[in-house]
N, C-alpha and C positions, 0 to 999 in steps of 0.2 A: 215633930221629928218626921223626916221623910223616909223613903224606902232605902236610900243609899247614903253612906258616908262617903263624901267626895273630897279628894285632895286634888286641886288644880294648880299646875305649874305653868307659868307664862314667861316667855323669854323676852329679853330686851332687844337682842340682835336678830338677824334673819337666818341664823344657822346654829347647828348643834354638832359638837365634836365628839360626843360619847361613842366609844367603840366596845366591841365584845371583849371577852376575856383573852382573845388571841392578840389584842393590842392593835389590830389593823382594820378588821371588818366593821363598817358602820353599824351601830346598834339603834334600830328603830322598830317599834317604839322603845323608849328607855325602860329598862327592866324595873320591876318592883324592888329588886335588890339595890339598884342604884338610888332609888328614892329612899330606901332604908339607910344606905350609907350616908346620903346627904343629910338626912334628918339627924343621924347620930353625930356627924361632924359639926353641923350647925348648932345642935343643942348643946354640945360640950363646950362651945365657945361662950355660951351665955348662962348655962345652968350647971348644977352639980352632977357629977358622973352617975351617982346612984339614982337620982331622980330621973335623969334621961333614960337610963337603962331600964328602970321599972316601967316607964311609959312605953318604950319601944318593944317590950315583951308582947304587947298586943299584936304588933306586926309579925312577930315570930309565930304566934298562934293562928294568924289569919293572913297567910302569905300570898294568896293568889287573887287579886282584884281583877275585875274587868278593866280594860283600858280603852279610852277613846282618844285618838291622837290625830293631829293634823297630817295632811299629806306632805311628803317630802320628795326631793330629788337628790340623788347622790352626786356630790360635787366632784371636782377634779382632784385626783390624788396628788399630794404634795409631799416632798421630802424636805426635812430641815434638820439642822444640828443645833442642839442646845447644850450649854455647859452643865456638867453634872452638879447636882445640888448637894455638894459635899462640904460647903462652907470654906472652900479653898479660895484664897484671895487671887491666885494666879489664873484660875479657871483654865488650866492647860488641858484638862480632860473634858471631852464633850461626847455626847451620845447622839447617834443617828435616830431620827424618829420620823415615821411616816403617818400621815393622817389624810382622811377623806371625809370632809364634813357632810352632814345631811342638811340640805338647803330647803327652807320652807317654800313650797311651790305656790306661787300666785297669791301669797297672803302678805298682808302688812305685818311687820314684826309684832306690833302690840296686839294682834289678833291671834297669834299662834300660841297654842297651849296643848297640854296633855292632861287628861283627867283619869284618875285612879278611883274606881268605884267598888266599895265593899257593901255587900247586901247586909243591911242592919238587922233584918229578921234572922238571918243565919248566924251572924257573928255576935249577937247579944249586946250587952252593955259596953259602952265605950268610955275610956278616960278622956272625955271630949275636951275639957279645959286644957289638960296637959298636952294632948295631941295638937290642939289649935295653936298653943304657944310654940311648940316645936316647928310646926309648919310655917308659922310667921317668921321664924329665924332664917329661913332659906334665902341665900343671896346669890347662889349660882346653882346650875344643874347641868352636869356633864363635866367638861373641863373647867378650869378656873376662869377662862375667858367667856364662858357661857353664862353671862349675867342673867339672873331670873328672879322672880318673886313668886310666892305661893300663898294659897288660902285654903282653908278647910271649911266645909259647910255640909248641911244635909240637903238632899235633893229628892224629889219625888220621881216616880217612873216617867211621868209626863214631861217633867223638866229635863230628865236625862235623854229622852227621845228627841228633844229639840236641839241637842248639842251637835254641832257640825263636826264631822270627822269620821274616821274609820274605826269601827268597833272591833276590838280584839278580845277574844274569849279564851280563857284558860282551859286546857284539856289535861287535868292532872293525871289521868290514868294512862295517857299515851306515852310510850317509851320516848325519852328525849332524843332529839336529833341535833344536828350541828347548829341550827338556828333557834333552838329553845332559849327562853329567857331565864335569867337567874332570879330566884326568889329566896327570901330569908327562911330560915328554919330555926328550931330550938337550938341554941348554942351559937347563933350568928353574932349576938352582941358580945359575948365573951371573946370570940375569935377576933372581932374588929377592935375591941378595946386594947388588945395587946400591942398591935402596931401603933395605935394612937399614943399609948403611954410611952412606948419606946421613942417615938418621934418627939414627944414633948420633952422627955429627959435629954435627948440629944440636943434639942434647941436650947435648953437651959444651960447645958454644959459646953456648948459650942463644939460638940464632938463631930467627928467626920462620919458621914453616912456609910454604912456597911451593907449595901444591897437594899433591895425592896422586899417588904413582906406583903405577899398577896393574900387576899381572903381565901380561906379554905372551907369554911362551913357555910354551905348554901345548897339549895336544890336547883334543878333545872326543870322548867315546865314548858310544854309546847303551847304557844298561843296561835290561834287561827283567826282569819278574818276573810272578808270577800276578796281581799287582795292577796291573801296567802292561805288558800284553802288547803285542807289536810286530806291526803289520800287515805283510804281505809287500809288498815294493816293486812298483809297477805303473805302467804308462803307458797312456794312453787315446787312442783314435783314433775319429774319426767316418768313416762311409762316405758319400762324396759323389759327385755326378755332375760332369760337366765344368763346369757353371755354379756349382758350390759348394753346391748344395742337397743335403740329406740324401737318400740313396738306399737305401730299405729292402730287406732280404732276408727271405725267408720263415723264420719261426722253426723250422719243421720241418727246415730244411736248415742248422742251426747247424754241423754238422761240415764242410759244404762251405765256409762262411765261415771257420771255423778253419783249414781246409786251405789256403785262398787266402792267409790271413795268414801261416801257417807257411812256405809256399813263397816269399812275398815276403821274409820274414826270412832264409831260407837264401840267396837270391840277393843280398840286400844285404850280408850278412856275408861271403860269398865275395868280393864286390867290395871291401869296406872292412872287414876284420876288426879287432877291437880288439887291443890288445897282450896276447897270451896265449902261453904257451910253445909250444903245438902248435895253430895255428889250424884245420887240417883236422879234427883229432880233436875239438876244441871245437865246431866247427860240426856235426859228425856226432852228437855226444852231447847237447850243451847246447842247440843251436838246433833241430836236427831231432828230437831225442828218442830216437835209437837208442842203447840202453843197453849194447850189446856185452857182455852177460852179467851186468853188475852191476844192482842193483835199488834204487839210492838215489833215483831219480826226480829228480835234480838237473838241471832243465831249465827252459826257458821254457814257459809255458802260454799258449795262445791262446784267449781266452774271448770269444765273441760275447755281447753284452748285449741281451736283449729289452727293449723299451721298456715300462717300468712306472712307477708312482708318481703318476699322475693319472687323473682320471675316464674320459677317453677313450683311455687307453693301449691299443694294439692288440697289443703284445708282438712286433711285427716287429723285426728286427735292424737298427739304424742305427749301432751303436757296437761297437767291439772293444777289449778290454782285454788287454794282454800283461803277465803276472805272472812275476816272477823269484823264485828262492829268496832267503832271507835273506843279506845281505852282498853281493849281486850288483847293487847299485844302479848302479855305474859302467858295467857292461856293458849294462845295460838302457837307461840314458840314451844310450849310444852307438848302440844299435839304434834307439831312437826317433828320433834325429836323422836316421838314414839312411832311415827309412821315411816320414818326413813328405813328403807329395806323391807317394808311390809308387803307381802304378796296379796294381791286383791283376790276376791272370790267372785267368780262369775255365776250368775243365776243359772241354774240348770247344769252346773259343772263345766268342765273344760279348762284348758290352759288359760291363765289370766296373767296380765302384766304385773311387774313389781314396781313399787313406788321408790324413786330415788330423789332425795332432796336436791333441789336445783337452785343455784344462786341467781340465775337469770341468763338469758342469751338474746340473740337478735329477734327471735319470735316473741318471747315474753315481753321484750321492750316495747313492742307495738301496743301492748295492753296496759303498760304501767308508766309510760313516759308522760310528760306534761304536754298538753296540746289545747289549742282553742277550738279545734274542730274534731269531732268524734263521729265515727260511722259504725253502725252495727255490723258485727260479723255473724252472729246468730240473731234471728228476728226477735223483736219485742213482743211478748204476750200482753196485750192490753187488758186492763181490768174490766172486761165486759165485751159485748159485741157491738160493732159500730153500725150494723144494719146498712152497710154500704153508703153511709152518709159522711162526707168529708168533715162537716162541722162536728159530728159526734166523734170521729176519729181524732180530731184536734183536741177536743176536751178530754178524751180518754188518754191521749199521750201526755197532756199536762198533768192529769191525775197520776199517771204512772211515774213521771219524773218526781212529783211531790212525794209519793209514797216510797220512792227509792232514796229519799233523803237528799236529793239534788235541789238546793235552794237558789243557786245562781241562775239569773235570767238567761234564756237562750232562745235562739230561733231554730226551727226545725222543719224539715221536709220528710216525706215518707213515701214508700213504694212497696210493692210486693217483690220487686226484683232485688237481688243481693248487691251489696256495695263492693264486694271483692270477688275477683276471679275464682271460679271453682267452688264458691260457697252456694248453698242451697237457697231457693226462693222461699217466700213466706206462704206459698200455697199449701193447702192440705192435700188436695187431689188434683190429678190432671184432668183433661177433658173427657177421658174415658172412665173417670171415677176411680182410677188406681191411686194407691197411696203415693204421695209425692212430698218431698221435704223431710223435716225432722219429726221423729216420734216425739210425742209430748205426754205429760202426765194426764191421767184420765180426768182429774178434777178441773183441768184447764183446757180440755179438748174443745168446749163450745166457744171459747173466746177467740177474738181476732188477732192475727199475727201481722206485723208490719216490719219492714226494714226502715231505718231512719238515719238521718244525718243531722247532728246537733252542732250548732255553732254558738259558743259562749262568748261573752264580752271579754273575759279574761282567761288565760290558760288554766286548765284544771289538771291535777295529777290523776293518773289511773290507779286502780281500775274503776271504770264507769260501767255499771250494770243496771239495767232499767227493766221494769215490768214485773208482772205477776210470777214469772218463772225465773226470777233472778237468783234464786238460791240453788238452782240445778242447772244453770248454764245458758239459759235463754237471755237475750238482751245484752250480751257482753259486747262492748264497743272497743274499737281500736283508734288510736290517734292518727289523723291524716294530715297531709300538708295543708297549711293555711292558704289556700288558693281558691279561686272562683271558677276553676275549670269544671266542666260537666262530666269529664271522663273519670268517674270515681269508682269504676268497676275494676281497675287495675291496682295491684298492690303498691303501696308507697312506703 
């Protein structure tokens, strides 16, 4: 037995017509729920309903496989009319239907396949014989014109790594978005058996069709890949005075703004913690960022956002972003609800701004949009000192990207000078030894700071935050125009 239980579906033609639940948007890769539906429909044609349902309960308990799929291109949208399937001999009624197939790019039809992989170690024993028989019954996958065949087998990790295609990984803890894939859950079989039984009775009695029954019992899970990376969840706040006007803070004191936001989050969560097993420990590690010996950096990040993006931008701080790790959307939303309207506390006293929940605006869009090219607004604190060696700077930047969870390959350049007008340089002191640039935490003071420009092979969603100071506002990047111009110091 291998490390994975693998179901491989292979098409006979060069295209796939499956769409999402809206009936129009192409669905790629095909969702695990579509495989579940196909197995149920195919199995009921050849086996007893009770046996098929008992076997498919395994998919209800294990709904989120990894997926490796061939690359596709979206075909041309087509409109066509089809007669209603109501057993009417006249076919006077017809329905308008729109479709846009996924065309397999640069592949021979017999080579195009999609692989669904379940970790055998996690999911335990399998009804392997019954599942294999169901998989062998598949004759199409997608629409009825998408002729296909399938096979089930065990595969080792080494064999899986040799499969050609894009690997899609489920993120069950991430709040579903519009492009999340459907997956089965407990109760999906009973929900699907009802329309099947009704259709069978209608066919036997030559009855007229009375509408379409759509599946209702399923979950949605976000799948990510190198082609569809997932941006980290975030919440936005504006800094306002008592009258509701924006209240700017000096960009040099970004760690002071981050500290005020962090202190407010700690106070709010102590008063109204979310449902977690150990609230005190969660607040100490996740909210306050005290790691207690571990180094996974799974915590909230408090990111002051300098104002950029227009001609007269002064780079003062009027907005704060709180960023959470992947899958922690619910806890972040709970924190945002408690912080809305919260008055910050300034160290040493004095009038402090009020946090107001912000949905987004032109400034925050610079930090959250998708872009292939990103440039630092605040400098990156490298995880060490570069000793004025370009080779060492390059290695430290690569380490900083890796530690920040950025796995996509990129090309980068760096400098001490800022990328945006009115932003501060990466220098610590001027020629006279006077303080210059951003204040930084004491434990990061010896490390090197650089401004960088990152160019990825594919567009990435923001926020992009890099370096040792990424939890307090250093290394925040903004998306810039995908152009090779050297004038990158003006806002775009």
